[in-house]
N, C-alpha and C positions, 0 to 999 in steps of 0.2 A: 504494500500500500504506500502510495506516494504522499509525503507530507510537505507542505510549504512552510517557509519561515518568514516571519514579518520582522523587519528591522525598524524599530521605532525610536523616536525621541520623546521621552516621557519624563514627568517629574514625580518624585517620590515623597516630596515635602512641599506643603503649601507655601508658595512664594520662592521655592528653591529653583536651581538651575535645571534645565532639561538634560537628561543623560541618555545615551544610546543603549538600547537593550534589544535582545533577540527573543522572539516567542515562536514556538512551533504551533502551527495552525492544524487542527484536526480537519480531515476532509470535509468539504461542504456537504451539508445534508438538506433535505427538503427543498425549500425555495431559496436557500442561501446562494450568494454569489461572492467570489473573490475577485477583487479589482487590483491590478498593479497600478499604483499611483504614479502618474507622470507629472501632475501639477497639483499644488494645494495652496489656496489663498490663505492669507493671514488676516484675521479679524481683530478689531480692538477689543471685542468681548473676551478674547483669549487672555488679555491682560487681567481682566477681572476673574476669569476662571483660575488662572495661575495664583492670583492673590487669595482665592478661596471664597470670594463673595462680592456682593455689590454694596456700595455705600447707600444706606437707606435713609440717611439724614439723622440728625440728632445724636450723632455718635454711635448709631446702630449699623451693624454689618450683617448682611444675609450670610448664610453659611451653606456651601455646597456639601460640606462634610455632614452637617446635621440633616441635610436633605437626602443623604444616602449615597453620595458619590464616593466611590472607593479609589484609594491610591493603589498603584500608580495611575496617572491620567495621561493618555496620549491625545493631545489636542489636534485641531484641524478639522474644519467642517465645510471647506470649499474644495471639494475633491473632484478631479477629473482623472480618468485612467482607462486602462484596457482590461476587459473581462478576460481572466485567465483560468477561471474554474467556475463551474456551475453545479448546483445540486441536482439530484435526480428528478425533481419535480419542476424544474425550470424549463419553460417552453417559449418564453417571449424574448429571450436575448441569447445571442450566440457568442461563442468564444471569439476573441479578437475585436469585439465591438468597442468603439470609443464612446465613453459615457460620462455624464456629469451625475454625481450622486446626490440625491436629496437626503440631508442629514437629520432632519427634525422629526424623529420617529416617536409616535405615541403608542398607546396600548393597542390601538386598532379596533377596540371594542366599545368604548364609552360613546355617549351621545355626541360629544364634540368631534371625536375621531371619525365617526360615521358620516359627518357632514363634509369630510375632506380636510378638516383643519387639525391634522395630527400635531402640528406645532403648538397647538393650544390645549393639548390633552390634559384633562383634569385628574387623571388616574395614575399613570405611570410613564413619565417621559423616559426615553432611552436614546438620547441624541448621540450621534456619532461625534466624537471629539469631546464628550463630557462623560456620559454614563458608559458609552461604548468606545473602544479605541478608534481614533480618527485618522486623519490623513497626514500627520507629521510622521510619515512612515513610507516604506516602499510598497507596502501591501496593506489592504484593508478588507475586512470581511463585512459584507452588507447582508442584513437578515433576510431580505426579500428582493427579488428581481424587480418588483414594481417601483422601487425607489431609484431605478436607473433611467436616465433620459439620454438617448443617443444624441450626440452633438453634430454628426455629419461632418461637414467641411469647416465648421467654426474653429477659430483659433483656440486650442485647448486651454492656454493660460487665461484667456479672457472668459471662456465658458465656465471655468472653475469659479470665478467671482459671482456668477449668477446664483449659486447655491445659497448665498447669504446676502452679500451686498446687493445683488440684482433684485432678488425677490423681496428683500426688506425695503428697498427704495420703491419698488413697484407697489407693494402693499400699502405704503404710506401715501403715495400719490393717489391711489384709488380712494382714499378717504377724504380727498379734497373734492368738493362739489365742482361741477362744470364751470369753467372759467372762460372769459372772452379775451380778445386781444387787448382790451383796455385794462384788464386786471393785472396785478402783480402777485407773484408767489415768492415769499422769502424762504431761502434755504439756509438754515443756520448750522454751520459746521460743514466743512468741505473736505473731510477725510475720505477714506475709501467709499463708505456708504453714501455720504453726502454728495460726493463728486458723481457717483452713479446716479443719485437723485437728480442732479442738475442735468446730466446727459439724457436721462429718460424723460424728464419733464420737457426738455427742449424738443424731443422727438415726438411726444404724445400730447402736448398741451399748447393752446394758443397763447396762454398768458406769458407775460414777460417775467424774467427771473432776476431777483436780486440775491446775490450770494454774499454770505456774511461769515468771515473767518479771520482770526488774528494773524494768520500766516500769509505773507505777501505772495509766496510761490503758489499756495493753494488758491488764492484769489485769482491769480493770473490763469491758472489751469481751469478754474471755473468759467472764466470769461471765454477761454478757448473751447469749452465744451457746451456753450449755449447760454450762459448768463449774460444779461444785458448790462448789469451794474454789479460792482463788488465793493464791499466796505469792511473795514476793521471795526469790530464791535467795541474795541478798547479806546477808540478815538473820543475826543471831547464832544459832548452832545451827540452821541451816536444815534440815539433814537430820533432826535429832531432832524438830523442830517439825512438819515435813511428815509424817514417818513416824507420829508419834503421832496427828495429826489424821486420818490414813487407817487407823488401827487396825493398822498394820503389814501391811496387806493390799493393797499395790500389785502387781498381777499383771503389769503391763507399763509401760514407760516409752518414750515416743517422743521422741527427741531431734531437734528441728527446728533446733537450733543447730549441733551437730557441732563443738564445741570441746573442748579438754582438760578444762575445768572442767565443762561440761554433760554430757559422756559419763561422767565420774567420778561426778557426782551421780546420773545415771540408774542406773548399776550399783549404787550404794549403796542407792538407794531400793527397788528391786524385791525382793520376798520370795524365798525359796527357790523354785526352779523358775520364777522369773519370766523375762520376755522383755524385752530391750532392742533397740529398733529405731533405728539411727542414720541420719538423713536429711540433716541440715544439712551444709554445706560450709565452715563458718567456718575450719576448719583446725587443724593441730597434730597431736599423736601420741596414740594411745590407750594408756593404761597401766593394768595391773591385775595384781596378784599372781597367778601361775598357779594356786596351790592354791585360790583362790577360785572358779575355774570349776567345780571338782569339789565343793567344800564347799557352795556355794550352788546348784549344778546349774542355773545360768542359761544362757539362750540369747541370743547377741548376733548380730544380723544387720544388714546394710546394706540400704537401699532407695533406688533412684534413679528418679525420675519414674514414668512408667507407659506402658502400651502404647496403641495406637490403639483397641483394643477397650475399654480402660478409659475412654477419652474418650467413646466412643459410649455406654457404660453410664452414665456420670455425667450426660451430657446427658439421656438417657432418664429417669434417676432424678429430675432436676430438673424435667422436664416432667410427671412423674407425681406428685411430692410437693413440698410446700413445705419447702424446706431453710432452716435458719437463715442469715441474710444478714450476712456479715462486712462491716465498714465499707469503703466504697470512696471513694477520694480522686481525683476526676476532675480532670485537668489538661490544658492544651493542650500539644501536642507540642513547640512552640517553647520550652517551659520545661523541657525534658528535662534540661539540665545542672543546674539547681537541684534538680530532682526526684531526680537521682542523688546529689547531695550530701546531701539530706535522708535518703535511704535509707541512705547510708553511715554517717551519724551517728545513726541510730535515731530520726529525727523523724517517722516514718510509722506511723500506726495503721491496720492493715488492709492494703489493697492500692492502690497508685497505678495508675490507668488513664489512659493518654494518648489524646488525640483529635487527629488531624491538623487 
């Protein structure tokens, strides 16, 4: 009987460095599929996973350990690769297929999962890169072939980012009501996901985009990917300057940072009847005077990644149309610790994609 080995970069201590390890994989059974990883995108949420939790505000930290996540953890949830092994019950994918892997796996049985929203499972999440070993490796085991989406002739490195940055941006954009060419949408935070949001907004919406980020290089990249204006939120009178430049007509703000400062700016910027979509997981507490909900008649909603059908739709869209291409920073997997440090300290423009 032939056994495959997975060479992974994992951490054995919350907040510790990633170290290489080798695990023997039992032969695939049932609907399982083994994928040889060719590209794996790096997400800012990996910084929080490594730290062991999210900042919940007020000095409180969520805990992956208390939630049942077991060490060691092999991160990486933006995975593209080649199918190298299939279980005996797999009929919908062939050996050699180039696929992007949907990583947000639920129990598959609860009411939420049955609607197609496995990423919002209320019973037993088992996400690749958190509860299950992810793509910071040369090989990954996927529990069911339905989580594989063929990428055809798409650039593999770019297709990898669709599994999180892509569907997260798409899911957030869909929560913004229909806009016109007279409207503005503010994109707050132009990291990998925010930059993807700018690109997808420019391709799918008539509204003008104002990009907001403290990093000059990211603002320039946002302008190159479809934004009409770009501003530093740290400048003097940022709110007044941005609001005036957009004619006081910001219909929606998508907060890809998710901090106390960014959410406050988002709420301030939108016009009456505006929509605020909070996506980022930087952390803290949301604060707003209660009368303002009524006086501004605004809508505030959260948005967390996207469903399997969203990934299929995004891949199909990219195969059908030429989408703006956000910057990709291709690095070798063995540089993962340096890449995580760069991501932590804001030294990445676009998306880092690792190659084994």
